[in-house]
N, C-alpha and C positions, 0 to 999 in steps of 0.2 A: 452810495452803492458799494457793497462789498465785492471784492475781487474773488472769482472762483479759485478754488484750490487747484494748483497745477501739479500734475503727475507726468513724468516723462514717459514716452511710449515704451521705452525699454523696461522701466519699472512696472508699468501696467501689464505688459505681456508676461513678465516674470511672475507677478502676483497671480495672474490668471492660470498660468501653468502650474504653479505650486498648489493652487486650489484644486485643480483637476487631478493632479497626481495624488494628493492626499485622499481624495474620494475614491480613486481607483485602488490605492494601496490597502484600503480597509476591507476589500473583498477577498474572496478565496481565488486561488490561481486556477487557470484553465491551461491545459497542455494539449498541443496538437503534435502528432507523431506520424511520419510516413512509415508504412510497412509494406511488405511485398505485394499485397493485393489492394492497397488503397491508402486511405488516411483515416486515423482514429483521433477522436476528441475525447479528452478525459477532464472532468472538472468536479469539484466538490459542490454538491447541491442536494440538500436533504429534501427539497420539495419535489413532488411528483407531477405537479401541474405547471409550475413556473420554470421554464427551461432556459438554460444558458446556451444550449446548442440546438439549432433548428435547421430545417431544410429550406433552401431558397428556390432551387430549381432542380432539374433532373440530376445533374452532376455537381451541383454547387451547394455548399453548406455554410452556415453562419454560426459563429461563437462569439460571446462577449462577456466582459466583466464590467462592474461598475453599478450605476443606478439602473434598476430594472426598467422603469418607465421610459428612460431615455433610449436605451438600446433596443427596447421593444418597438419604439417608434421607427427606429432605423431598420429593424428587421421587416416590419410591415411595408415600409417604403421600398425596400429591396425586392420583396415578393411582387408588389404591384408593378415595379419597373420591369422585372424579368418576364412577368406574364404578358404585359403589353408589348414588349419587344418580340417575344416569341410568337405572339398572335399576329402582330403586324408584319413580321418578316419571316423568320424561320427559327425553329428551336435551336439550331446550331449557332445562331447569331447571339444567343445569350451566353456570355462568357464570364468567368470569374474576374478577369481583368477589367471588363467593362463595369461590373458592379463595384469593384474596388475603387475605380476612378470616380464613380458617382458618389460613393461614400466619402472619399477624400475631399471632394469639392464641398460637400455639405458640412463636414466637420470643420474644415478650414474656414469656411464662411462664418460659422457660428462662433469659432474661437476668436477670430479677428474683429468681430462685431462688438461694439460697446453697448449695444442695447440689451443684451441678455447674457447670462452667465455661460461659460463654456460647458460642453457636455463632459460629464465625469464617466467616460467610457473608453474602453479599448476593444477592438473587434478583430476577429479573424474572418477572412473570406477565403475558402478553399474550393478548388475544383479538381476532381479526379480525372485523369486522362486514360487513354487506352493502354499506355505503358507507364512505368514509373517516371521516365524522363519527361512526360507530359503533365505530371501533377503540378499544381500551382497552389501556393500558400501565400496569402498577403496579410500583413499585419498593419492595422491602421490605428494611429494614436489619436488622442483627444484634439490635437491641433491640426489634423488633416495630413500628417506625414504618412507615407505608405512605404513599406519595406517588403521586399520579396524574400521569403524565408525558404530554407531548404533543410530537409531532414526532420527537424523538430523546432518548436518554438513555445515559449511560455509567456503569459501576460497576467498581470494582476497579482496581488498578495506579495509573497516572497519569491518573485520571479527569478531573481539572481541566484538564490540558493537552489531552486529546482533546476534551473538551467545548468548549474555546475554539476549536479548529480547526473543529469542526462548526458552531459558531455563524456562522463566516465563509463556509462553503461549503454549508450546508443550505438547500434551497428546498422549498416545498410542492409536492406532486404530482411528485416526482422519479421517474424511471424506475428499474427495478431495477438496471440497469447503473450509473447515476450514484450511486445510494444505496450500492451496494457499494464503489464506488471512493472515495466520500467517507469511508466508515467505515474502509477500509483505510489511506487516506492519514492519517487521524487517528491510527490505531494506529502508523503509521510515525513520527509526530512526537511520540510519547508520551515519548521520552527526550530527553536534552540535545542530542544530534545526530541528524538524520534518518537513518533506516535503511531497509532494504528487507525487507519481510516476504514470504517465499515463499508461493505458493498452497498448498504442501504443509503449511505451518504454520498454516493458517487453518481454522476450522470455521464454515461458513455454512449457514443454514437460513432458510426463509421460511414465513410464513402467507399463502398466495396465495388471495385471494377469487375470482379468476377460474377456479380449478380446478372442474371439473364434479363431482368426487368430494365426498362428504360430509366427508371428512378433508382439511383445507386445509394441513396441515403437509407440508413437503417439504425434503429436504436438497439442497444444491447440490453436485454432484459436482466432483471435482478438474478434470476435463476442461472442464466448463462454466466453472469459476472461472478457468482459464487463458485461455479465450477472452474472458472479461470483463476481466481485468486485464492480458492479455499485451501489448496495443498501447499501454498507457499509459506504458511505458518503452522508449526506443529501444535496440536491441541494441548491444553494444560495437562490432561491425563498422560499424554505421551511424554511431555516434558518431565513429569514426576517420575515416570517409569525409567526414563533415561537417566535421571539423577540418581535413582536407586542403584542402577547398574554401574554408574560412574563412581560410586562410593567404594568399589573394589570388592563387594560381597556378591559372589555368584553361588548358585546352588551347587555346582560341580566342585568348587574349591572349598566349600564349607566342610569341616570335619564331621564325619558320620558318627552317630551314636554307637553303632555296633561295627567293630573292625575285627575281621577274622584273625589277623596277625597280632592284635594287641591282647595284653593280658586282661582277663576279666576283672571287674571291680572287686575289691576286697570286701567280703561280707563280714559282719560282726561275728565274733566267736559264739558258736552255738554248740552245746554239748550233744553228742550223738545219743540216741536212745540206748539204754542199758537194760540188762535183765533185772527183774524185780529183786531187790535186796536193800541193804542199808543205804541211806542217802549218801551220795558222794559229795565231799566238801568242794567248794569252788577253788580252783587253782588260778591265782592271778598271773598276769603276764610277768615274766622275769624281767626286772628293771635292768639287769646286767646284760640283756640280749644285745647283740651288735646292732648298729644303726640300720643296716640293710636287712634286718629281720623283717620279712613280709608281714609279721603279726597275724598269721593265719591261725586257724583253730588248732588247739593242742589235744593230744589223746587224753582220755580219762586217767585219773590218778588211781593207782592200785594201793589200797590201804595197807597191804602187807609188804610193800616195797620199802626196804630200809633206807633208800636214798630220798624218799619223799619227805 
C-alpha cells in the first residue's frame, strides 16, 4: 500500500492563497471613493448586463472582482440575508457590518476547507450614513479577512498602482465629479503606460445620502458619465489648433502684404507712351550705376541729344 503524499499545512495554505491571488489579479480594478454626499464605485466593465457593482439593501452596496459566478453567488446570498433580516426584525437592523461579518465567515470557511478550491474573489461592502462620519466601507479578501477602509480603497488588477495615484489626488469632502475623475484617472494609470478608458467601458454607481428615497443606490448613466468626464480631455481638433498657435505663427504678427510705410515693389521698366514718330531705340540699364540704384524706369532717350 502506497503512502499518501504529505504537504504541510503552511505550504497548503500558501498554495491556495497564491492560486486565489492570481485569479483576482487577472481582473480589472474596482475603486471605491468617499465624497461629500456619499460613496461612489468605479470599475472597468464593458458589459451592460453583468455587473460588478450592485445594490444589497436600502443603504448598502456590493462590489467585487474575480470570478463572476463566485461573487454573484455571494451577492445573491447577501440580498437574501438582508431581506430576511429586514422582514423578520426591522429595516434598521440590516447593516453593512452584519453583512460583512457574514461574508467573512463564508469566505474563511471555504478557504480553509480542503474539499473545494478557494473563491477567487475580493469584495467591498459599503453602507452610507446620515453624515460622512457614519459611512462604512469593508474590504473582504479571498481568505475571509475583513478590513475597515476610510476615504478610498482599490481591489483587483493593479491595485497598488491605482492606490498610489489616489493617495496623491484624493482630498476629503470631494464632489462627485472630482471623485469620479480621480478614480478614472487612477484606472488609466494602472498599466505601464497611461491609457484612455472610454466611458462606455466603465461601470459607475453611487450611494447618495442626499436622495429623498429610502433606497440610496443609483447607477450613473453613460450620458451623465460623458458629461462628467468629457471636458477633462481636449478634443483632437482642439489639440491641433493649439499646436498651430504654439508654433509661433499668429495672424497679428504675420507681415502684411500691403504696408503704407513701406516702399512699393519695383515694377519692370516700361517705356511711357510717346507721340507718333520714329521708333525710339531701347536704352539698357547703365552697368556703371551705383549699387543703391533702385533700377526704376528711365526717361525716353532723345535722338538729338549729343550725350546719348
